[in-house]
N, C-alpha and C positions, 0 to 999 in steps of 0.2 A: 372675689370679682379684685379687681387692680381697681381703685380710687387712691388719682392725685390730686390736690391743687394747690397750682399754684396763685401767688398773687402779680397780675402778670399787667404791665403801663403804667402807666404816671397817677393813673389813680385805683391803682391794686389793685382791677378785678380779681375775682376769684374763677381760674379759672378750669375748669375739673377733668380729671383725664381717667375717662374707669372703661376698662378694659376683663375680658374672662381670660383666664389665665390657663386653660384648656385649646379652644383655639385659635386664640391673641385677636378675635375680634373686638373694636372698640369702638367706642364716640367720644369727641372732644368736645362740647359745653361753655359756651363764652370767649375764646380765643383770641380775645382785642389786645393784645401787642407778646411781643419780646416767644413769638414762632420758633427763635432756634432753643429755648430753655423749653418749648412745648417738648420740637421733638427731640428732644433728648433722651425725655421721659420718655416717649413711643421705642424712642430704639434700645434704652434699658431692657423694656420689659418683650419686645418685639413684637409690638402690634399692629396692625391693621387697621388702621381712619375708614370704619362704613359710612359715617352719619357726620358731620358739622351744623349742632346746631344753636341756635343766639335765641339767645329766652327774651332776648329784644333788640332795635335796633340803637341802640346809643352804643358813640364810637369808640368808648369804654369794655364793651363788651363784644364789639362785629370787627373792629379796626383790622387783626389780621386774618382772618375770616380765608381771606380771598389767596394768601401766604401760603397759609393749611394747607388749601383746597389744591393747590396749582403742586403744592408735593407732596398726594397724598390722593392724588385724583377726586376723594371724597364730597357730596354735596354736603350741601349748605344747607340747611334749613331754618327758617321764619315765619313767625304769623302773619299772614298776608292785612290782617291790618295796621302793620308796623313797615308798608310798606312805601306808605308817604313818607313816614321819618326816618327814610332809609336815605329817601333823594335830597335828605336835607345834612346827610356827612360832612360838607363842607364848611356847611353855616355853624354846625357842631363843635367843628377841628379851630375854625376860625375863637370860637365862645372860648373856647380854653389855652388857646392856644399851640396845637397840637399840627401835624404835619395831614393834610389829608389822607385818608387810603386809598381813594380815587374809584370809581365805579367799583358796587358790589353785585354779583346776580345769583339770586336765589334759585335754587333749583324744585322746590317744594315747599309747598304751604300747611305743617300738620296739624288740622284742624282737632278739636277740644273735644276727648278721651281717646282720639287713638293711640295708637302702641310705634314705639319708634326701637328697633334690636340695630343688635349687633353682636353678632350671634347668639347665643341665650340670653344677653341680657335684652334685660323688655323692661321701659321704664314709658309708665302711660301722660299723657300730650295734656294739663292743666294750663286751661286759657284764665287769667288771672287778669282782666284790663284794671288799668288804676295808675300806676308808676308809665306805664302809656295806654294805647288800645289795644295792640298786638301782645304783650304779655303772657309768658306761659309758665309755671312753672313743674318738670322732668318728678316723678312719681317711679320711685323704684320699691316696687313692693316686697319682694322678697327679701331686699337688705336694708326694708326701711327707712330710706335713702330723700329726701329732696332736694333736687336742684333748684335755688327758688327765685334766681336771679334778685331784681328790685325789690322784690314783691316784699319780704319778708327780710327783717335781719333780727338779729339779736337787739332787743329791746328796742329796736323801731321797726317804722312802714316806710317803702320804700318814697322817696319826695314823690309831690304830685302838680309842684307849681310848675314841671315845664311843660314846651305844647305834649299835647295829647293824655297830659296826666291830670285824673279827674281822684280828690280825695276821699267822695262818695263809692264810686268804682275799687278803688283799691281796697279797703277800709268791707265792703261786700266781697269781692272776692275772696279776700281772708275768710272773713265770717260762714262763709258760702262752700266754700271750696280748701282751704288752705287746713284748716282748723277742722274740717270735718274726718284728716286724717288722723292715727290712735298718738300717741302724746308720745311719744315713745320713738315714735316716728324723729329721723336724725334729719337735721334743717341744715343746709349747705349755702349760705346768703351770697348775695352777687358779690359783699365785702366784708370783711369783720368778718371773727371768730362763728364760729359754730353755735348750734342749739338745740332743743329740740323743741319740736309743738308744744308738749305737756308744759315748757318750764315760761314759751310766750302764751302759751293759753291761761298762768297764773298771775304773771309779773309782766306781762308792757303793757307802758301805762297806753298805746293804741287803743290793747283787747279790750282790758278788765271794764266788765261791768257794772257803775257807779251805781 
């Protein structure tokens, strides 16, 4: 599997580009900005984007999705519980002093435990509310990789003080869903460095049982 991670935009969101070496089918997760850099990676590997997946509707994760859809024709997927938050992109842009990306049109809402395909690549959608109501993670089981969005970070968890956030829900999502994965699962957070499920289970101050 091809997997390249780009830190995009002013908030350095981790955008994942995942592709199959044989079919060249791919999916792009959280194309928040810097679409020219993303398309350069696609061209380098001769990848054809089949899915554009948004882990949650914050501007730093969804801001470049429409530009990428215009270039690739790939559908944009976002959990329906974040549709209301998506309508606040202008407000989010104002909070951050960023230019608004304009309206974002969603093509489908992947339900919990559904499968997303790009050629032979397969990801299980895990609905993990807490950072936002519609937050999802994507679990690539054969590759033992979790794209965690802003649910889990190395040594931390997603903030819950923004609209749609809930500390109780994010802790429940992490304990019941994310930490149910094997310890050697590689975790790609929405920002910052990579980690593993086992490392976070043992050392994350928000998750250690005291």
